[in-house]
N, C-alpha and C positions, 0 to 999 in steps of 0.2 A: 504494498500497501503504500501510496505517495507521500512522504511528510509532509507536513505544511508549513515548510520554514524555508527561509532563503539564508543562504553562509555569505561570511564575509570577512576579511583577511582581520585582525585588532591585531594588537600592538605588536611590535617584533620584540618590545622588551620581555613579555610575556609569553612570545613567539606561540600562540592558540590560535583555534579555528574559531570564531563568534557565530553564535545564532542567534537572531533575530525573529522577532514576531512578524509575521506576516499578515494577511489581510484577517477579520475574524473570522474562525473556526463554526462552520453552521453546527457542531456537535455539540457545541459549549456555551451556556446560556452565560448571558453580562459577565455573574461572577466568577465564573469560571473560568472566562476568558480574561477577567483582571488578573487572575490567579496566574498563567499561563504567562501574560506579557510581565510582571512582573518578576518571573522568574528569568524572564530571557534580558530586562532588561539590565541587572544585574549578572553578566555571566562575566564582564570580564574583571570583574569587583572578586567573584566567587573564584576565577582561576587564581587572581593574586592570593587570595586568603589560601586556597591548597598548595601554593607552592612555599609560602610562609608556614605550613605545618610539615612541610615534607622538608624543607631544611632545616628543622630543626632535626637532630640525630636523636628515637626515641626507643631503642631497643629495651626491652623488656628492665633489662638491669642496669641502664643507664635511667637511675632514677630522678635525679634533675631535666634529662631531657623530655622524659614522662612529664612531669609537672608543668616542665615548660611549654609544652603543647597544651595541654589542661586547664593552662592562664591562657593560653592564646583563644580557645574554644569558650573560654568561659566570658570575655569580652563581649563575645559574638554572641554568646545569649543573653546578656545583659542588656545589648543592643535591642533585642526585641521585647524587653522587659520581664526576663526570666530571674528569679532567684538561681544564684547558683552556691553552690558547696563544695569542699575538697574534704574526700573522706582518707584521711588519712591509712600509708598502707603498711607502717612497721610493724601492727600485730600479725601481719602475714607477707612480711618481709618484702617485701613493693613499693612503687611509687604511691599508690592510690585508685581513687576512681574522682570523677567528675561527678556529681549530679546536679542537672538542672532543671526547674519546675516551671509550671505557667500556665493560666487558664483555672476557672473555677466548679465550670461549668461543660453539659457534655459528658460524652465516652469516653471514661481515662485511659489512656495509650502509654504505655512505656517506651520509647524509642531505643533503640541499645546502638552503640559504637564504639571502640576503643581507639587507644590513643597510640598502645605501643608498638611495636613493631619488633622483625625476628633480626632485625641488622644491628649487631653491638655498634659502639662507639667508636672501636677501632677497625671497623668494617671499611673493604674499600669502596665502598659505593655507598654514597655521600649525596651525588649532584643531581638537580632537575636537569633532565637533555632532553633536546629539542630533535625526534627524528624527522628523516626526511617522509616518512607516511603521514607525519601533522599528528601522530604522538608522543608522549612522552615518557619517559623512563625516567623513573627517580624509587627511592626504596619508600615500600610501602605506598605507592599512589594509589593501588586498588584494595592493600590490605591493613587498614583498612581508611587510609585518611582522606580518598574521594567520597568514602561512603558517609563517611563525619560533614564533610560541607555540603553535599547531596543533604540532609537532613537538617543542617543549618538553615540553607537556601530554600527548602521546603516551607519550613518555620517562617522565613523573612516573607514569602510571598505571602503567604496566608495575614500574618501579621499585616502587609503594606496593604493589602484588599480589604481591611477591615472585617478578617474571617476568622481571626485565629480564635476570638472569644467562645465558638463554637467546639472547645476544644477542653479536656484537663490536660495535661503532658506532663511527663517525669523522664529527661532525658536521663540517662547512666554510658557514661564512657570509661570504659573500665581501663585501667593502667596494666593490667597481667593475662591478657586473654592469650598472648603467644606464648608464655611460661607463665601456668599458673600459681598464684601463691599458696602458700600452706598454713594453717589447715584450712582447708575448702570451706568450711563453717563461717569461717572469718572473713575469708578470701569472697565469699560471694555473698554476704551477708546484706551490701546494698542493694543489688539486684533483684534478689529474692523477696528483702523486704518492698521493691518497686514493682515484682510483679503481683505480689499479694495483694497490693494496692489496686491493679490495675487491671481491665477490660481485655485489654490486649496490646500485644506485644510486638513490635516491627524492629526487624533489626536489617543493619542499611551495608551490609558484608556484602562482597561482589560475586557469591555463590559460583556458579561456574562458569563466569565471565561471559555469559551470552543473553543480551537487552529482550531476547524472547523466553527467558527463561524467571523463575521467583522460588522461593526453597519453601516445600509445605512441612515438609521433613528430614530430618538430620540424625545418621546413625550416632549415638554416643562413642566416646574414646574413651577408655580402660585402660590399664596397663596389669601387668602378673608378672610374677619371679616364679619360676620349679627351680625346685635343689634336689639332687638324688646325691646318695652315698652307698656306697660298695664297700667291700673289706679289700685291704691294700694285700697284695701275694704276685709270687711271680707271675706272667703270663700264660705260660705252660699247665698252668693247675686252672684257669677259667673255667668255669662250668661246673666243677668240683661239686658235690651235694656242702659240703661244709666251706666252700669258699664262695660260691655263687657266680652271679652273672657280670658285677662290677658296675659304674655309676656312668659309666660312659653308655650301656648297652640299656642300661633302664631309663635314661634321658633319653636316648632314640626310640624306645619302646612307646613312651609317653606321646612324644611331640608327631609319631608316626600315625598311632591309635585317635590321638584328637584330629586328624586328617580326616581321615578314615570315616570318622563318627560324623563330622562338621562341615566338612569344607562344599559337601553340598546342598546345604541350608540358603536360600535365597540373602543376600542382605546382610548376612554373617561374614564375618573374616577374622581372622587371630592371624599374626605371624610371630615365629621367636628371630628377634633383631639382634640378639647376641647368644650367642652360645658358646661356653668354656667346658672342656674337662681334663681331668689330669688327677697326677700325684697328688697336685698343692695349686690350689689356684686362690689368684684376689682380687675378688670385684670391688669397683669404687661405683657401689651403685651411684651415685651423686653425680658421676660423667656418663655415666653409662659404659665405664672401659675397664680391662682387666689384663692380670698375668695368668700364665698356666705354664706349671711347669708337668711334663711325662716321657715318660719314657715306653720305646714300643715291647719292650718286656715286663713291661710292669701294668695290673689293670689299678687302670683310674677307679682313684677312691671317692672324689668329687666331681660333681658335674652343675651347673648352674645354667639356665636360661631366662631371659627377660625379654618380655616382649609387651605388645598391644592387642587388643579385641576390642572390637566393633559390632554393634547392632542397633539396631530399628526401632526395637520399642522395649522398655524394662521386663516385661516376659519373655523376649529373645535373650537378652542377654541373662538372666535367671536359671534360663534352660543351660544354654551356651556353659555357663560357671559352672551348674551342675556337675553335666557332662566331664567335664575336665579333672573336676576335680575327683567325681570314682573313678576314672580310668586310673588317676596320679595315684590312688589308697591302692590298687592292685599289682602290686610290686614282685618284679622276679625278684625269684630266688639269692638271699644275701642282700638287699638291697633295702632301701628308705627312700621314698621322696615326698616332698614337703613343698603345696602349693599355695600361694598368698595372692588374691585377688586386691588390687587398689584402687577403688572406684575414681575416678576420673569425669569426664564430660558426661551425664546422663542422655541417655537416646530422647528426638524427639518425633513421636511416631507422627506420620499422617492421619487427620482427621475429616471428618467434614465439614466442621470450623473452619479450620486450617484452608480447604479446597474452596470456601467461599469468601476466605476475605482474598483468596489468589483471583477470584472470580469477579470482588469486587475491582481489582488493582487490574487485570487486565481490563477492565470494562472500562475504565482511566485512560488506560492506554491506548485503546480503540478509539476511544472518541478525539485523543491527539494523532489520530493518524500512525502510528506507532505502532498496529499489530497487535493480534495478540500474545499474552504472555501462557507459556504452562510450565507444568510442576519440572523442577528439574531431578533427573533421577537419582537416587541420593547415594548412590555411589561416586556419585562426581561431583556431591559437595561435604567437606570434611566436617567436624564440630565445632560449633562455635556458643557465642555467649548466652543466644537465643534460648536454647535447649536447658537451662538453668531455669527458665521462665515458665515454661512450657504446661508442666504440672499445677498452676495456678490459673491464667489465663483462658477465657473463652475463645481465644483463637491467638495464634501464634504466625507469622510469615515473617522471611531471611532472604538475603539476594539482594536487592533491590539499591544497591551503593552503584558506585562507579564503576564501568568495565573495563576490563583490560585482560590480560595475558600476562604467566610467568611472575605467577607470585612467588614469595619465600625465593627469588632468584634476584642475580645481577642484570635479570634482563627483564623486572617486572616493569610494565609500562602499561598506558591507559590512552583510549579515545579522549579527547578532552568534550568531543560532540556528545558524550555520553553523561558528562558531567551536568550538562545541560537538560538534557530529555531524562534524566532520571529523575531530575530535580521536579522535573516541571510534573511527572508522573507520581514522584510519591508529594507533590503539592497538589494535585486531584484526587488523588488515593485517600489523602487523607481528612480533604474539605469532606468528599464522599461518605465518609468515616463518620462523617460528624455527623451528617443528613440521615443514619441508620442505625441511631443506637440500639435498637433493640432487633436488628437483622438476624443475629445468634443468638443460639440459646444461653441460660447463663452459664460462668463462670464454675467451676467446682468450691467446694466449701474452700472458705479461706483462713 
């Protein structure tokens, strides 16, 4: 479908493509047209804000940098009348979170972003670089500093059109999305408190990088550790009744039995990312590395494997962990095993309400001439902050931020035109949500 927008070249200093509103769109009422026009009128300023944000290094453990990005965006929230609060992260060993609140009437909407990136302060990738195809390469530009700006520009457009009063909004921009602080109960407290308050949770991550998709389901991401022990002896004696099969064979048995039992289950994946075995091993769990010593003529005494597991629903995760635990308990002769599950990001299962929220967003996209938006395959979207909110809200939607490619790599780049179009979609979507407060069944008990 033809996009009803015309393009022009903006400032060479910004090095971006600028999109301005064309003739009135007959699919929009006058108030909706005002919203769309307000986004377009600020596109150059939005790009400048994005550039200022990405040029502040905010690797998760660069606590000062994360706070500086938070201060930059807090000022923008205050400009549109929001109250802001910095939640200090010392208790969970991170920089902290930005919380911004505004509005006193209408549906209660939680907007979710994050301030940190995967690129530490000493990373070689720090610059804003305009590419020949008009995209911009920069650290965290899609994951997710572009999404933060989309959120702000959508709210600003509603405010400038005099329509922001139809929503109660709480925005939570976390400082530890890329490397979660612990304990989780403390690190997630601000986000979960906002979710208990909210009717809807909307995340501005980049999903699978396709403007024709959004996220109604995310697989959880948790970790596990498996340790095995055997009797050390000369290798020529292995498999004897009084010696046993050794730690290495017990480790191999368990991992393969997990694969045979669970590998074919849809939307469930698990992976041993580190495996060591030998007479003596030293496992540095904090840095996921280690050292092992062993000889070909000695039965391995110890083995360790660590990995992750992803599931689409809490029930699927619970079943899988139970199977893994049961298999690990049926040990080979002369061996022992210990399986430890460490919960992380919970699953966000697909629900009818989530699909309904997507339909509302897709309708806004179609009204703008930007086409239908479909659900992302959950295998193509990783875990995100929105997953912690899903149990508490009526409906959740994610992946409506700025789009690009190469996230978490030095090739991370974004199409600046999507900064405009995603902001317009989000603004119109939020306005229509404010006009449909009873479109979805009630939330779970708070």
